[in-house]
C-alpha positions as CSV (number, residue, x, y, z in Angstrom):
1,X,-58.9,-20.7,-44.5
2,X,-61.3,-22.1,-41.9
3,X,-64.1,-20.0,-40.4
4,X,-62.0,-19.7,-37.2
5,X,-58.9,-18.4,-38.8
6,X,-60.2,-14.9,-39.7
7,X,-61.6,-14.0,-36.2
8,X,-58.4,-15.2,-34.6
9,X,-56.3,-13.2,-36.9
10,X,-58.4,-10.1,-36.4
11,X,-58.2,-10.5,-32.6
12,X,-54.4,-10.8,-32.8
13,X,-54.2,-7.7,-35.0
14,X,-56.3,-5.7,-32.5
15,X,-54.2,-6.8,-29.6
16,X,-51.0,-6.0,-31.6
17,X,-52.3,-2.4,-32.2
18,X,-52.7,-2.1,-28.4
19,X,-49.1,-3.2,-27.7
20,X,-49.8,-6.9,-27.0
21,X,-48.6,-10.1,-28.7
22,X,-50.4,-13.4,-28.9
23,X,-47.8,-16.2,-28.6
24,X,-47.5,-19.7,-27.3
25,X,-47.3,-20.1,-23.5
26,X,-43.7,-20.7,-22.4
27,X,-44.8,-23.5,-20.2
28,X,-46.3,-25.4,-23.2
29,X,-42.9,-25.2,-25.0
30,X,-41.1,-26.2,-21.9
31,X,-43.4,-29.3,-21.4
32,X,-42.6,-30.4,-25.0
33,X,-38.9,-30.2,-24.2
34,X,-39.5,-32.2,-21.0
35,X,-41.2,-34.9,-23.0
36,X,-38.5,-34.9,-25.6
37,X,-35.8,-35.3,-23.0
38,X,-37.7,-37.7,-20.8
39,X,-37.6,-35.5,-17.7
40,X,-38.9,-37.5,-14.8
41,X,-37.8,-35.3,-11.9
42,X,-37.9,-31.5,-11.4
43,X,-35.8,-30.0,-8.7
44,X,-37.6,-26.7,-8.0
45,X,-35.2,-24.5,-6.1
46,X,-36.7,-21.2,-4.9
47,X,-40.2,-22.6,-5.1
48,X,-42.0,-19.6,-3.4
49,X,-45.6,-20.6,-2.9
50,X,-45.5,-23.4,-5.5
51,X,-46.5,-21.5,-8.7
52,X,-43.8,-23.2,-10.8
53,X,-44.9,-26.6,-9.8
54,X,-48.6,-25.9,-10.3
55,X,-47.8,-24.6,-13.8
56,X,-45.9,-27.8,-14.5
57,X,-49.0,-29.9,-13.5
58,X,-51.4,-27.7,-15.5
59,X,-49.4,-28.2,-18.7
60,X,-49.2,-32.0,-18.4
61,X,-46.0,-32.8,-16.4
62,X,-46.8,-35.9,-14.3
63,X,-43.3,-36.8,-13.0
64,X,-41.8,-36.2,-9.5
65,X,-41.2,-32.7,-8.2
66,X,-38.9,-31.8,-5.3
67,X,-39.4,-28.2,-4.2
68,X,-37.2,-26.1,-1.9
69,X,-38.5,-23.0,-0.1
70,X,-36.9,-21.4,3.0
71,X,-39.5,-18.8,4.0
72,X,-42.1,-20.1,6.4
73,X,-45.2,-18.5,5.0
74,X,-44.4,-19.3,1.4
75,X,-43.5,-22.9,2.5
76,X,-46.9,-23.4,4.1
77,X,-48.6,-22.2,0.9
78,X,-46.4,-24.6,-1.1
79,X,-47.2,-27.6,1.0
80,X,-50.9,-26.9,0.7
81,X,-50.7,-27.3,-3.1
82,X,-48.6,-30.4,-3.3
83,X,-49.7,-33.9,-4.5
84,X,-48.5,-37.5,-4.0
85,X,-45.7,-37.0,-6.5
86,X,-44.6,-33.6,-5.2
87,X,-42.6,-33.1,-2.0
88,X,-41.7,-29.8,-0.3
89,X,-38.6,-29.0,1.7
90,X,-38.4,-26.2,4.2
91,X,-34.9,-24.9,3.6
92,X,-32.7,-23.0,1.1
93,X,-29.9,-24.5,-1.0
94,X,-26.4,-23.0,-1.1
95,X,-22.7,-23.5,-1.3
96,X,-22.3,-24.3,2.4
97,X,-24.7,-26.0,4.9
98,X,-25.7,-24.0,8.0
99,X,-28.0,-21.2,9.0
100,X,-28.4,-17.7,7.4
101,X,-30.5,-14.6,7.6
102,X,-32.7,-14.1,4.5
103,X,-34.0,-10.6,3.6
104,X,-37.8,-10.8,3.4
105,X,-39.3,-8.5,0.7
106,X,-42.7,-6.9,0.7
107,X,-43.8,-9.1,-2.3
108,X,-42.1,-12.3,-1.0
109,X,-40.9,-13.2,-4.5
110,X,-38.0,-10.6,-4.3
111,X,-36.8,-12.0,-0.9
112,X,-33.1,-12.9,-1.1
113,X,-30.0,-13.9,0.9
114,X,-28.2,-11.1,-0.9
115,X,-28.6,-7.3,-0.5
116,X,-31.0,-5.7,-2.9
117,X,-29.4,-3.0,-5.1
118,X,-30.7,0.4,-6.2
119,X,-31.4,-0.8,-9.8
120,X,-34.1,-3.2,-8.4
121,X,-35.6,-0.5,-6.2
122,X,-35.7,2.0,-9.1
123,X,-37.4,-0.6,-11.3
124,X,-39.9,-1.6,-8.6
125,X,-40.1,1.2,-6.0
126,X,-43.1,-0.5,-4.3
127,X,-40.8,-3.4,-3.4
128,X,-38.2,-3.4,-0.6
129,X,-37.0,-5.5,2.3
130,X,-39.3,-5.4,5.3
131,X,-37.5,-7.8,7.7
132,X,-35.3,-10.9,8.0
133,X,-35.9,-14.5,8.8
134,X,-33.4,-17.1,10.1
135,X,-33.4,-20.1,7.7
136,X,-31.6,-23.4,7.2
137,X,-29.3,-23.8,4.2
138,X,-28.2,-27.2,2.8
139,X,-26.1,-28.3,-0.1
140,X,-27.9,-30.0,-3.0
141,X,-25.1,-32.7,-3.2
142,X,-25.8,-33.6,0.4
143,X,-29.5,-34.5,-0.2
144,X,-30.9,-37.8,-1.2
145,X,-33.5,-36.5,-3.7
146,X,-32.6,-38.1,-7.0
147,X,-33.8,-41.6,-6.2
148,X,-34.3,-43.6,-9.4
149,X,-34.7,-40.5,-11.6
150,X,-33.0,-41.0,-15.0
151,X,-33.5,-37.5,-16.4
152,X,-33.6,-34.8,-13.7
153,X,-34.2,-31.1,-14.5
154,X,-33.0,-28.4,-12.1
155,X,-34.8,-25.0,-11.9
156,X,-33.1,-22.3,-9.8
157,X,-34.9,-19.0,-9.1
158,X,-33.2,-17.6,-6.0
159,X,-32.9,-13.8,-6.6
160,X,-29.2,-13.6,-7.3
161,X,-28.2,-16.6,-5.2
162,X,-28.0,-19.0,-8.2
163,X,-24.3,-19.3,-8.2
164,X,-24.2,-20.5,-4.6
165,X,-26.8,-23.2,-5.3
166,X,-24.7,-24.4,-8.3
167,X,-21.6,-24.5,-6.2
168,X,-23.3,-26.7,-3.7
169,X,-24.6,-29.2,-6.3
170,X,-22.0,-30.1,-8.9
171,X,-22.5,-33.9,-8.6
172,X,-26.3,-33.6,-9.0
173,X,-26.0,-31.1,-11.8
174,X,-23.7,-33.6,-13.7
175,X,-26.7,-36.0,-13.8
176,X,-29.2,-33.3,-14.9
177,X,-30.4,-33.3,-18.5
178,X,-31.5,-29.6,-18.2
179,X,-31.4,-26.6,-16.0
180,X,-33.4,-23.3,-15.8
181,X,-31.7,-20.2,-14.5
182,X,-33.0,-16.7,-13.9
183,X,-30.4,-14.6,-15.7
184,X,-29.9,-10.9,-15.0
185,X,-28.7,-8.3,-17.5
186,X,-28.0,-5.7,-14.8
187,X,-27.0,-6.1,-11.2
188,X,-30.1,-6.4,-9.0
189,X,-28.7,-8.1,-6.0
190,X,-25.2,-7.6,-4.6
191,X,-22.9,-10.5,-5.7
192,X,-25.6,-12.0,-8.0
193,X,-24.4,-13.8,-11.2
194,X,-25.0,-11.8,-14.4
195,X,-26.2,-13.2,-17.7
196,X,-22.8,-13.5,-19.3
197,X,-21.4,-15.6,-16.4
198,X,-24.5,-17.7,-16.2
199,X,-24.6,-18.5,-20.0
200,X,-20.8,-19.2,-20.0
201,X,-21.2,-21.6,-17.1
202,X,-24.0,-23.4,-18.9
203,X,-22.1,-23.9,-22.1
204,X,-18.9,-24.9,-20.2
205,X,-20.8,-27.6,-18.4
206,X,-22.3,-29.2,-21.5
207,X,-25.6,-27.4,-21.7
208,X,-26.9,-25.1,-24.5
209,X,-29.8,-22.7,-24.4
210,X,-33.0,-24.2,-25.8
211,X,-35.5,-21.4,-24.8
212,X,-35.3,-17.9,-23.4
213,X,-38.4,-16.8,-21.5
214,X,-39.1,-13.1,-20.7
215,X,-38.9,-12.3,-17.1
216,X,-38.7,-9.0,-15.2
217,X,-38.9,-5.7,-17.0
218,X,-38.7,-2.2,-15.7
219,X,-41.5,0.3,-16.2
220,X,-39.3,2.0,-18.9
221,X,-39.6,-1.2,-21.0
222,X,-36.0,-2.3,-20.4
223,X,-35.8,-6.0,-19.8
224,X,-33.8,-6.7,-16.6
225,X,-34.1,-10.5,-16.3
226,X,-34.9,-13.5,-18.4
227,X,-35.3,-17.2,-17.7
228,X,-32.9,-19.3,-19.7
229,X,-33.8,-23.0,-20.2
230,X,-30.7,-25.1,-21.0
231,X,-30.6,-28.7,-22.1
232,X,-27.6,-31.0,-22.7
233,X,-26.1,-30.3,-26.1
């Protein structure tokens, strides 16, 4: 045992007694999977202020990123953090092209094109819709974003609107080596796709779950959402 092992083990035990667990960062595991599958383009749908893209860069991903964010304020923050290989698009993705009213939440990340349900409000009473914003919606299959990418990866985090994004992009998804979906175990947004439907869709389309990352939990400790990372079987 090296002289570093014992202090690290003691620190981990102390944290465990206080209810915390030391584990590998999910982004590090994801980056290893990206490298293994040769991911050279990430389609970041529901980019918010760019946190997902920045995390990709911090953990070593150097390929192209195409981010999609419909809310004006979040889009401006997103653009401010992009680099030469990272492009931001100011619109949502869905099943049909056009305009729509998005519900703007007090914490921005909970904003959705779908109505928020009571289960969400009970789990996070400090969060609710505070207004609406008119946005542009486009279909993924109508966009020229793949370019010369050989191994695209699609991440969708759209607060219950994932199914509509999928319905607007079957041709692009067919070319993807992997996909990341926010999966819900209880209905949080009206009409949102639940975990069983999302997982069944993934396996029916040639993907299998490689990683499950913990997402949103209620104050009671009940896990309401997880992020599922799929790759081609």
